[in-house]
C-alpha positions in Angstrom: 30.8 17.7 -8.3 29.1 16.7 -11.6 30.1 13.5 -13.4 32.0 14.0 -16.6 29.9 14.3 -19.7 29.4 11.2 -21.8 30.9 11.0 -25.3 28.6 12.1 -28.1 26.5 9.2 -29.4 27.1 8.1 -33.0 24.6 8.8 -35.8 23.7 5.1 -35.8 23.0 5.1 -32.1 21.0 8.3 -32.4 18.7 6.6 -34.9 18.3 3.6 -32.6 17.6 5.8 -29.6 15.1 7.9 -31.5 13.4 4.8 -32.8 13.2 3.2 -29.4 11.9 6.4 -27.7 9.3 6.8 -30.5 8.2 3.1 -30.0 7.9 3.8 -26.3 5.6 6.7 -27.1 3.7 4.4 -29.3 3.1 2.0 -26.3 2.3 5.0 -24.2 -0.6 6.1 -26.5 -1.6 2.5 -27.3 -2.2 1.7 -23.6 -3.7 5.2 -23.1 -6.2 5.1 -25.9 -7.1 1.4 -25.8 -9.8 2.2 -23.2 -11.4 4.8 -25.5 -11.9 2.2 -28.2 -13.6 0.0 -25.7 -16.1 2.6 -24.6 -19.1 0.9 -26.2 -18.5 -2.6 -24.8 -17.6 -1.2 -21.4 -20.7 1.0 -21.4 -22.9 -2.0 -22.1 -21.1 -4.4 -19.7 -20.9 -2.0 -16.7 -24.2 -0.1 -17.5 -22.7 3.4 -17.4 -23.5 6.7 -19.1 -21.4 8.8 -21.6 -20.7 11.2 -18.8 -19.1 8.4 -16.8 -17.2 7.3 -19.9 -15.9 10.8 -20.2 -14.8 10.8 -16.5 -13.1 7.4 -17.1 -10.9 9.2 -19.6 -10.6 12.2 -17.3 -9.4 10.1 -14.4 -6.4 9.2 -16.6 -5.8 12.8 -17.7 -5.9 14.2 -14.1 -3.6 11.5 -12.8 -1.3 11.9 -15.8 -1.1 15.6 -15.3 -0.4 15.5 -11.6 2.2 12.8 -12.1 4.0 14.8 -14.8 5.0 17.4 -12.3 7.0 15.0 -10.2 8.2 13.1 -13.2 9.7 16.2 -14.8 11.6 17.0 -11.6 12.9 13.4 -11.4 14.1 13.5 -15.0 16.2 16.6 -14.2 17.6 15.3 -10.9 17.9 11.5 -11.3 18.3 8.9 -14.1 16.0 9.6 -17.0 16.4 6.0 -18.1 15.2 4.7 -14.8 12.2 7.1 -14.8 11.1 6.0 -18.3 11.7 2.2 -17.7 9.9 2.2 -14.3 6.9 4.1 -15.7 6.6 1.8 -18.7 6.6 -1.3 -16.5 4.1 0.2 -14.1 1.6 1.4 -16.7 1.8 -1.9 -18.6 0.9 -3.8 -15.5 -2.0 -1.7 -14.6 -3.4 -1.6 -18.1 -3.5 -5.4 -17.8 -5.1 -5.2 -14.3 -7.9 -3.1 -15.8 -9.2 -6.2 -17.5 -9.8 -7.7 -14.1 -11.9 -4.8 -12.8 -15.3 -5.9 -11.4 -16.9 -2.4 -11.3 -16.7 1.1 -12.8 -14.8 2.5 -9.8 -12.2 -0.3 -9.9 -11.6 0.4 -13.6 -11.6 4.2 -12.8 -8.8 3.5 -10.3 -6.6 1.4 -12.5 -6.8 4.0 -15.2 -5.7 6.6 -12.7 -2.6 4.5 -11.9 -1.9 4.1 -15.6 -2.0 7.9 -15.9 0.5 8.5 -13.1 2.8 5.8 -14.6 2.6 7.1 -18.1 3.4 10.7 -16.9 6.9 9.5 -16.2 7.7 9.0 -19.8 7.1 12.2 -21.8 9.2 14.7 -19.8 12.1 12.3 -19.6 12.0 11.0 -23.1 11.7 14.5 -24.7 14.4 16.0 -22.5 16.7 13.1 -23.5 15.8 13.7 -27.2 16.6 17.4 -26.8 20.1 16.5 -25.6 20.5 14.0 -28.5 19.5 16.7 -31.0 20.6 20.0 -29.3 19.8 22.3 -32.3 19.6 21.2 -35.9 16.9 18.7 -36.7 15.3 19.0 -33.2 11.7 19.6 -34.4 12.0 16.8 -36.9 13.3 14.4 -34.2 10.4 15.5 -32.0 8.0 15.0 -34.9 9.3 11.4 -35.4 9.0 10.9 -31.6 5.4 12.1 -31.7 4.6 9.7 -34.6 4.2 7.3 -31.7 1.1 9.3 -30.6 -0.5 8.9 -34.0 0.5 5.2 -34.5 -0.3 4.2 -30.9 -3.6 6.0 -31.0 -4.7 4.5 -34.3 -3.3 1.1 -33.4 -5.6 1.3 -30.3 -8.5 1.6 -32.7 -7.4 -1.2 -35.0 -6.0 -3.6 -32.4 -8.8 -2.8 -29.9 -11.5 -3.4 -32.5 -10.1 -6.8 -33.5 -9.2 -8.1 -30.0 -12.5 -6.9 -28.4 -14.5 -8.5 -31.2 -12.7 -11.8 -30.8 -12.1 -11.9 -27.0 -14.0 -9.1 -25.3 -12.8 -5.9 -23.7 -11.3 -7.4 -20.6 -8.9 -9.8 -22.4 -8.0 -6.9 -24.7 -6.6 -4.8 -21.8 -4.6 -7.8 -20.6 -3.1 -8.6 -24.0 -2.3 -5.0 -24.8 -0.6 -4.3 -21.4 1.8 -7.3 -21.1 4.3 -6.5 -24.0 5.4 -3.3 -22.3 7.6 -5.2 -19.8 10.0 -6.3 -22.5 10.6 -2.8 -23.8 11.0 -1.4 -20.2 14.2 -3.5 -20.1 15.5 -2.0 -23.4 14.6 1.5 -22.2 16.7 1.1 -19.0 19.8 0.4 -21.1 19.7 3.6 -23.2 22.8 5.9 -23.1 22.3 9.3 -21.5 24.5 12.1 -23.0 23.8 14.3 -20.0 26.1 14.2 -16.9 24.4 13.6 -13.6 23.8 17.0 -12.3 24.3 16.2 -8.6 25.3 12.9 -7.0 23.1 11.6 -4.2 24.2 12.8 -0.9 25.9 16.0 -2.3 25.2 19.1 -0.2 22.4 21.2 -1.4 22.9 24.8 -2.7 21.1 27.8 -1.4 17.3 27.6 -1.6 15.6 29.8 -4.1 12.2 29.5 -2.5 11.6 29.5 1.2 8.6 27.2 1.6 7.8 26.5 5.3 5.5 23.6 6.2 2.8 26.2 7.1 3.0 27.8 3.6 2.9 24.3 1.9 -0.1 23.2 4.0 -2.0 26.4 3.3 -1.3 26.2 -0.4 -2.4 22.5 -0.6 -5.4 22.8 1.7 -8.0 23.5 -1.0 -7.2 20.2 -2.7 -7.2 18.3 0.5 -10.5 19.8 1.6 -12.1 19.3 -1.9 -11.2 15.6 -1.7 -12.9 15.2 1.7 -15.9 17.1 0.6 -16.1 15.2 -2.7 -16.0 11.9 -0.8 -18.7 13.0 1.5 -20.8 14.2 -1.4 -20.6 10.8 -3.1 -21.5 9.1 0.1 -24.5 11.4 0.6 -25.8 11.0 -3.0 -25.6 7.2 -2.5 -28.4 7.5 0.0 -30.8 8.7 -2.7 -32.5 6.6 -5.4 -33.6 7.6 -8.8 -30.8 10.1 -9.3 -29.1 10.3 -12.7 -26.5 7.5 -13.0 -23.6 9.9 -13.4 -24.6 12.3 -10.5 -21.9 11.0 -8.1 -19.2 11.0 -10.7 -20.1 14.5 -11.8 -20.2 15.8 -8.2 -16.8 14.3 -7.4 -15.2 15.7 -10.6 -16.6 19.2 -10.1 -15.6 19.5 -6.4 -12.1 18.1 -6.8 -11.6 20.1 -10.0 -12.5 23.3 -8.2 -10.1 22.4 -5.4 -7.3 21.6 -7.8 -7.7 24.9 -9.7 -7.7 26.8 -6.4 -4.6 25.0 -5.3 -2.7 25.7 -8.5 -3.7 29.4 -8.3 -2.3 29.6 -4.7 1.0 28.1 -5.8 1.2 30.6 -8.7 0.9 33.4 -6.2 3.8 31.9 -4.2 6.0 31.7 -7.3 5.0 35.2 -8.4 6.2 36.5 -5.0 9.7 35.1 -5.7 10.2 35.3 -9.4 11.8 38.7 -9.6 14.5 38.0 -7.0 15.6 34.4 -7.7 19.1 33.4 -6.8 21.3 32.0 -9.6 22.5 28.5 -9.7 21.1 25.0 -9.1 17.9 24.5 -7.1 18.5 23.0 -3.7 15.9 20.1 -3.9 12.9 18.8 -5.8 10.5 21.3 -4.5 12.9 24.2 -5.3 13.3 22.7 -8.8 9.6 22.6 -9.4 9.0 26.2 -8.2 12.1 27.4 -10.2 10.6 25.9 -13.3 7.2 27.5 -12.6 9.0 30.9 -12.3 10.7 30.3 -15.6 7.3 29.7 -17.2 5.7 32.8 -15.6 8.5 35.1 -16.8 8.7 33.6 -20.4 5.9 34.9 -22.6 6.4 32.3 -25.2 5.9 29.5 -22.7 2.6 31.1 -21.5 1.2 31.1 -25.0 2.5 27.6 -25.7 0.9 26.3 -22.4 -2.5 27.9 -23.1 -2.6 27.2 -26.8 -1.3 23.7 -26.2 -4.0 22.9 -23.7 -6.7 23.9 -26.2 -5.2 22.1 -29.2 -4.6 18.9 -27.1 -8.2 19.0 -25.9 -9.4 19.2 -29.5 -7.1 16.5 -30.9 -7.4 14.0 -28.0 -11.2 14.4 -27.6 -11.7 13.8 -31.4 -9.5 10.6 -31.1 -11.3 9.5 -27.9 -14.8 9.6 -29.3 -14.1 8.7 -33.0 -14.8 5.0 -32.7 -18.0 5.6 -30.7 -19.0 8.3 -33.3 -18.7 5.8 -36.2 -20.7 3.2 -34.3 -23.6 5.5 -33.2 -23.9 8.1 -36.0 -22.7 6.1 -39.0 -24.0 2.8 -37.7 -20.8 0.7 -38.1 -19.8 -2.2 -35.9 -16.7 -1.8 -33.7 -14.7 -4.0 -36.1 -15.9 -2.0 -39.1 -15.1 1.2 -37.3 -11.6 -0.1 -36.6 -11.0 -1.0 -40.2 -12.5 2.2 -41.5 -10.3 4.7 -39.6 -7.4 2.5 -38.4 -5.1 2.5 -41.5 -6.3 5.9 -42.6 -5.5 7.5 -39.2 -2.2 5.6 -39.0 -0.9 7.0 -42.3 -2.3 10.5 -41.7 -0.7 10.7 -38.2 2.7 9.4 -39.4 2.8 11.9 -42.3 1.4 14.8 -40.2 3.9 14.4 -37.4 6.9 13.9 -39.7 6.0 16.7 -42.2 5.0 19.1 -39.3 8.4 18.7 -37.7 10.3 18.9 -41.0 8.4 22.0 -42.1 9.1 23.6 -38.7 12.9 23.0 -39.0 12.9 24.4 -42.5 10.9 27.5 -41.6 13.2 28.0 -38.6 16.1 28.5 -40.9 14.5 31.6 -42.2 12.4 32.8 -39.2 13.1 32.6 -35.5 9.4 32.0 -35.0 9.3 29.2 -37.6 8.5 26.5 -35.1 5.8 28.5 -33.5 4.1 29.2 -36.8 4.3 25.5 -37.7 2.7 24.6 -34.4 -0.3 26.7 -35.1 -0.8 26.2 -38.9 -2.1 22.7 -38.6 -5.1 23.6 -36.5 -5.8 26.8 -38.4 -6.1 24.7 -41.5 -7.5 21.6 -40.0 -10.3 23.0 -37.8 -12.6 24.2 -40.6 -12.1 20.8 -42.4 -13.1 19.1 -39.1 -16.5 20.9 -39.2 -17.2 19.4 -42.6 -16.0 16.0 -41.4 -18.6 15.9 -38.6 -21.4 16.8 -41.0 -20.7 13.9 -43.3 -23.0 10.8 -43.4 -21.2 9.0 -46.1 -18.6 6.6 -44.7 -16.1 6.9 -47.6 -16.1 10.7 -47.6 -15.8 10.6 -43.8 -12.6 8.4 -44.2 -11.1 10.9 -46.6 -11.8 13.9 -44.5 -10.6 12.0 -41.3 -7.3 11.5 -43.1 -7.0 15.2 -43.8 -8.0 16.3 -40.3 -5.6 13.9 -38.5 -2.8 14.9 -40.9 -3.1 18.6 -40.0 -4.0 18.1 -36.3 -0.8 16.2 -35.7 1.5 18.9 -37.2 1.9 20.6 -33.8 3.4 17.7 -31.8 7.1 18.1 -32.8 7.3 21.9 -33.3 5.6 22.8 -30.0 7.9 20.4 -28.0 10.9 21.9 -29.8 9.8 25.4 -29.0 9.6 24.6 -25.3 13.2 23.3 -25.3 14.4 26.3 -27.4 13.3 28.8 -24.7 14.1 26.8 -21.5 17.5 26.4 -19.8 18.8 22.8 -20.1 19.0 22.2 -16.4 15.3 22.4 -15.8 14.0 21.4 -19.2 12.5 18.1 -18.0 10.7 19.9 -15.2 9.2 22.5 -17.5 8.1 19.8 -19.9 6.4 18.1 -16.9 4.7 21.3 -16.0 3.5 21.7 -19.7 2.2 18.1 -19.7 0.4 18.8 -16.4 -1.2 22.0 -17.6 -2.4 20.8 -21.0 -4.1 17.7 -19.5 -5.6 19.5 -16.5 -6.8 22.4 -18.6 -7.4 20.3 -21.7 -8.3 16.6 -21.7 -9.5 16.5 -18.1 -12.2 19.1 -18.9 -12.9 18.3 -22.5 -13.6 14.5 -22.2 -16.4 14.7 -19.6 -17.8 17.9 -21.2 -18.2 16.1 -24.5 -19.7 13.1 -22.7 -22.1 15.5 -20.8 -23.2 17.2 -24.1 -23.5 13.8 -25.8 -25.9 12.5 -23.1 -28.2 15.6 -23.7 -27.8 16.6 -27.4 -26.1 13.6 -29.1 -22.5 12.8 -29.9 -22.4 14.7 -33.2 -23.4 18.0 -31.6 -21.0 17.4 -28.7 -18.1 16.9 -31.1 -18.9 20.0 -33.1 -17.4 22.1 -30.3 -14.0 20.6 -30.9 -13.1 22.5 -34.1 -13.8 25.8 -32.4 -11.5 24.8 -29.5 -8.7 23.8 -31.9 -9.0 27.0 -33.9 -8.8 29.1 -30.8 -5.8 27.1 -29.6 -4.0 27.6 -32.9 -4.7 31.4 -32.8 -3.3 31.6 -29.3 -0.1 29.8 -30.3 0.5 32.5 -32.9 0.7 35.1 -30.1 4.2 33.7 -29.3 5.5 34.8 -32.8 6.7 38.2 -31.6 8.2 36.8 -28.3 10.0 33.6 -29.2 13.2 35.2 -30.6 13.7 37.3 -27.5 13.1 34.3 -25.2 15.6 32.2 -27.2 18.2 34.9 -26.8 17.6 35.0 -23.1 18.4 31.3 -22.8 21.6 31.6 -24.8 22.9 34.8 -23.1 24.3 33.2 -19.9 26.5 30.8 -22.0 28.2 33.7 -23.6 28.9 35.7 -20.5 
């Protein structure tokens, strides 16, 4: 039997909770992006290539994506406050531990743990926000929440540039990581308006998916085999001298990536087998919950376009942010501190305005069009991508700063609206799990591929040429998001229909 619903929070408490959750997202992106700002000193200290730097970012993205699946399920079945607070404490600790890494692979591992820990935050926090703001103002609230992305990402440039110049990259990671422990305590004390769906020890309902150990083993076998083969390949390549410095990293990433894609496709086939004959009611356990969410995605056209378009837009935005400090240092010949000063405040203001205006515009448009939030999600990239091309052709630092402001402003429009769309077309009971699946997909199909690809192209053709691929990726992502315009109204009605029957 479910616990009674909590009383509705006051407007004052809603503002506090929204501010705290947005600040938690700021810390999320500060600790995530700080490593990107330190690319140049890390490269010089550890003697690694751009491809390896790209895989350093990709290790985070892959771990983040994989962790998001489990985190989404936990946010639906257990305490969202505990999931968020525990993740915040863990990622803060391992961000600091990265400063003690003695080799590339040690740093690679710490970033992977940071990725897993940070994955706990987004599904839980956004599901909590969706309950705080069930309808009116949802996109604007999500936009304010996603201001944390812009502020945290840009603060990483500004703070990282100053701290690294003064103390070195290792001390920077330690200093940035430690404050998170305090905010983990505050996060654990947030009120949750959602009743606990099922107490511990309650009997499970009927299973929606019959997954035997044999089926699970066969579905997960490609990933297990790829990990073993990748480890063997790295060991084999270590026997040879005069190989490219990033050969082992590239081999590991390609083999494991192939196994991961194969595994995901096998699970999709399993879900497709059940999706037309699902039992109503609550999933029986965490695995049932995850597969139920996958079935919801596969039978909801709007979600499919949001997932695919979101992966491309996230790849464009996050890769631009990841390499921007290195771009200023190499192409425009600024120091790390000069680069931090040049784009820090500019990006901060642009990101805050873009996230806020994008969410506000989406809610206003939603009052007139059911597809208003979908349109707002896409417009920023359709407008910003051509401007990004001009940005990357500029050699004048002052003009670059102006165009950087415009590009970041438009590229951050999508954050609030796209999150609001996901919650608009998903049943409340599995909203966190679907959000976790979304985070998983956009990072596996977006950042995890884009970051090392940009590094690979940079090693061969230069960083400017490599970054010129990003506007095309963002433009394609924006166009794919628009394909949800004719489907979103019908999918929203499907979610509302059971409540009225």
